[in-house]
ZAMARGU-4260 file (C-alpha; in steps of 0.2 Angstrom, whole numbers, plus 5000, padded with zeros to 4 digits):
<rodrens>
0) 5099/4916/5099 | 5091/4926/5111 | 5078/4921/5125 | 5061/4923/5120 | 5050/4933/5136
5) 5033/4928/5139 | 5023/4940/5129 | 5030/4930/5113 | 5021/4916/5122 | 5004/4926/5122
10) 5006/4934/5104 | 5012/4915/5097 | 4994/4914/5083 | 4997/4933/5078 | 5019/4926/5073
15) 5024/4945/5079 | 5038/4938/5091 | 5053/4942/5088 | 5063/4923/5089 | 5065/4916/5071
20) 5058/4897/5082 | 5043/4906/5087 | 5039/4909/5069 | 5027/4899/5055 | 5043/4892/5047
25) 5033/4898/5032 | 5036/4916/5033 | 5055/4920/5025 | 5072/4922/5035 | 5078/4937/5036
30) 5097/4936/5032 | 5108/4934/5043 | 5096/4922/5053 | 5099/4908/5037 | 5109/4899/5050
35) 5095/4894/5058 | 5088/4886/5047 | 5105/4879/5040 | 5105/4870/5054 | 5092/4863/5055
40) 5095/4845/5042 | 5076/4839/5035 | 5074/4837/5019 | 5057/4837/5015 | 5046/4857/5021
45) 5030/4846/5025 | 5041/4834/5040 | 5049/4850/5045 | 5032/4857/5046 | 5025/4845/5056
50) 5035/4845/5070 | 5037/4862/5071 | 5015/4861/5071 | 5019/4848/5088 | 5033/4861/5095
55) 5020/4875/5093 | 5005/4864/5102 | 5014/4860/5114 | 5017/4879/5118 | 5002/4883/5117
60) 4995/4872/5129 | 5005/4874/5142 | 5004/4894/5142 | 4987/4901/5130 | 4976/4900/5143
65) 4961/4901/5130 | 4969/4884/5122 | 4957/4868/5125 | 4967/4859/5131 | 4975/4871/5146
70) 4966/4866/5160 | 4974/4847/5154 | 4993/4856/5153 | 4997/4872/5161 | 4981/4874/5173
75) 4991/4856/5179 | 5007/4866/5181 | 5016/4859/5164 | 5028/4866/5158 | 5040/4866/5145
80) 5058/4868/5148 | 5067/4884/5146 | 5077/4874/5131 | 5065/4870/5119 | 5052/4885/5124
85) 5067/4898/5119 | 5072/4886/5102 | 5062/4876/5088 | 5079/4870/5084 | 5084/4863/5100
90) 5067/4853/5100 | 5072/4846/5085 | 5088/4842/5089 | 5081/4834/5108 | 5068/4825/5099
95) 5072/4820/5080 | 5058/4823/5068 | 5040/4818/5070 | 5042/4799/5065 | 5024/4799/5053
100) 5010/4806/5052 | 5000/4796/5067 | 5015/4799/5081 | 5016/4814/5094 | 5023/4819/5108
105) 5018/4810/5123 | 5026/4813/5143 | 5030/4796/5150 | 5028/4804/5167 | 5012/4811/5164
110) 5014/4823/5180 | 5031/4827/5172 | 5032/4842/5160 | 5040/4844/5141 | 5057/4838/5144
115) 5070/4827/5134 | 5069/4816/5147 | 5051/4815/5149 | 5048/4816/5131 | 5045/4802/5118
120) 5037/4802/5098 | 5023/4791/5101 | 5004/4781/5092 | 4989/4787/5098 | 4988/4769/5103
125) 5005/4770/5113 | 4997/4789/5125 | 4983/4777/5127 | 4992/4764/5136 | 5000/4780/5144
130) 4989/4786/5154 | 4985/4793/5172 | 4967/4787/5173 | 4975/4768/5167 | 4973/4757/5177
135) 4990/4746/5177 | 4994/4730/5183 | 5004/4717/5187 | 5011/4699/5188 | 5031/4693/5191
140) 5038/4708/5187 | 5031/4713/5169 | 5016/4730/5169 | 5002/4732/5156 | 4986/4737/5156
145) 4973/4729/5156 | 4970/4730/5137 | 4984/4723/5132 | 4985/4709/5146 | 4969/4705/5140
150) 4976/4705/5122 | 4990/4693/5130 | 4978/4680/5141 | 4968/4679/5126 | 4949/4687/5132
155) 4944/4701/5132 | 4946/4718/5143 | 4928/4717/5150 | 4930/4700/5154 | 4947/4705/5162
160) 4940/4718/5172 | 4925/4709/5177 | 4936/4694/5185 | 4943/4711/5194 | 4927/4713/5205
165) 4930/4699/5212 | 4948/4690/5210 | 4965/4693/5215 | 4974/4703/5199 | 4986/4683/5199
170) 4970/4674/5199 | 4961/4685/5186 | 4975/4684/5175 | 4980/4666/5179 | 4960/4661/5175
175) 4958/4650/5161 | 4951/4658/5144 | 4931/4646/5142 | 4930/4646/5125 | 4908/4647/5120
180) 4904/4630/5121 | 4919/4622/5127 | 4917/4626/5147 | 4933/4621/5155 | 4944/4622/5138
185) 4963/4634/5147 | 4973/4646/5140 | 4987/4640/5126 | 5002/4634/5134 | 5014/4643/5129
190) 5003/4660/5136 | 4998/4650/5155 | 5017/4646/5153 | 5022/4666/5152 | 5010/4672/5164
195) 5021/4660/5178 | 5035/4667/5173 | 5043/4652/5166 | 5042/4660/5149
</rodrens>
């Protein structure tokens, strides 16, 4: 397989790209290109199509100025490594097939590029926790977002946000949980010991 030109990336929708990897999976494969499909070991054509769609959308977000998400990716300087730009097969080898319809590609470092060391399959909940707008809190070497800390200590995330307005992170996380009508009742012993670092 040769390398693909920038013109191919611009023309992704019209499927005129000579690169087999950039054409729709539904398009017939010409003689001599069978090696491309034979190396890919995905039995279910729909699974292959779903993974191809993730790859295609990733390229579109980074290179097509008309994509509705371009301003969050390509315009910010987020790009795709040459290995993946030039080959769906390479993307598939590095990432594996999409685990489920609930998964999509996630960049571990949100300011980093799409490349093997910076990408993983993640659910929407996992991606929401890996967001550049997230507020991460650390206590005793454990770092989580506000939503996860709130669930961990058994309070509503709004309560934790309110605590953080007037208390340090340590105090906000170690404050006893008050149950309605039970003033002074603290959080469970298990949670308390884990937050204190004893568990």
